[in-house]
C-alpha positions, -999 to +999 in steps of 0.1 A: +026-143-068+024-120-038+051-110-014+051-096+021+046-059+027+023-056-003+049-062-029+044-078-063+062-085-095+083-059-112+075-051-148+107-069-159+097-100-140+061-099-153+075-096-189+099-125-182+071-147-171+048-137-201+077-148-223+077-183-207+040-186-213+045-175-249+071-202-254+046-227-238+020-215-264+044-223-293+049-257-278+012-263-275+008-255-312+034-280-319+015-307-300+040-313-272+029-330-239+025-310-207+052-329-189+077-323-216+068-286-217+071-283-180+105-299-179+118-277-207+106-244-193+114-256-157+079-249-144+053-269-126+031-293-147-001-278-132+010-244-144+014-258-179-021-275-176-036-243-166-019-223-194-031-250-219-068-247-209-064-209-212-046-212-246-073-236-259-102-212-248-086-177-257-054-184-277-021-169-271-036-135-261-051-152-231-015-160-218-004-123-221+002-103-188-028-082-177-003-056-164+003-044-129-025-049-105-015-016-088-027+007-115-034+042-100-070+049-091-066+084-105-051+091-139-026+118-144-053+141-158-076+134-127-046+139-104-039+173-120-075+183-114-072+170-077-041+193-073-061+223-085-089+214-061-063+211-033-048+245-041-082+261-036-080+250+001-101+231+025-124+261+033-134+263-003-147+228-001-167+233+031-142+224+058-138+246+089-101+253+089-072+255+064-058+220+072-058+192+046-060+158+062-061+125+045-096+120+055-106+154+040-087+146+008-105+111+007-139+130+011-128+154-016-120+125-041-153+109-033-172+140-040-153+152-071-144+119-088-168+094-072-140+072-064-131+054-031-095+051-019-080+040+013-061+066+034-028+047+029-035+047-009-041+084-008-009+090+011+012+069-013-004+086-043+004+121-029+040+110-021+045+096-056+036+131-069+059+150-047+035+160-019+046+158+017+029+161+052+019+195+062+040+210+090+038+245+105+063+270+090+071+285+123+062+280+160+033+300+175+043+335+188+023+327+221+044+296+229+060+299+263+088+273+267+090+277+305+054+270+310+056+239+287+087+226+307+069+231+340+038+212+327+060+183+316+077+182+349+047+186+372+014+179+355+024+150+331+036+126+358+002+128+374-016+123+342+006+095+329-006+060+341+017+045+368+036+014+358+029-018+376+053-020+405+078-048+401+080-073+430+114-084+441+124-118+426+095-119+402+100-127+366+080-133+334+085-171+337+061-193+354+074-206+386+072-245+391+056-256+423+079-274+446+074-312+449 
């Protein structure tokens, strides 16, 4: 079962459901009917039918949980190797500056481990292992706050797209034609 926002079953819930399937397997061995099993276990008859087919083909092992579908793409050993590569810096891997981006890390993972991962998957993996976004440690010495404030006050309004002028009495509702 899938849930919104990419969620899934917890390990406890997965184990609970596996227990129900194992109870069903015992009842299959006793020769009980699908409807009886469904009633006793409080599940749908179709689920019991599906479990019975699996049980007949593979036995009780076929009803065991396959584990979390969200297994990590990189094992702990491979992630430790990735950390070593990240510590070498982007320039050591052929990039022009010293900034690690998710796209660059994705390229590194592809080159080094021959694996593909999405940018969000890489971000989540890095956060799970205690990595955070890079941010400058200090502001540039050349930064001139007065010039920046002037630019925001004078230049930005010219660059920013003007909003559509609002006509008096208009609204987002469609006006009905008079009869």
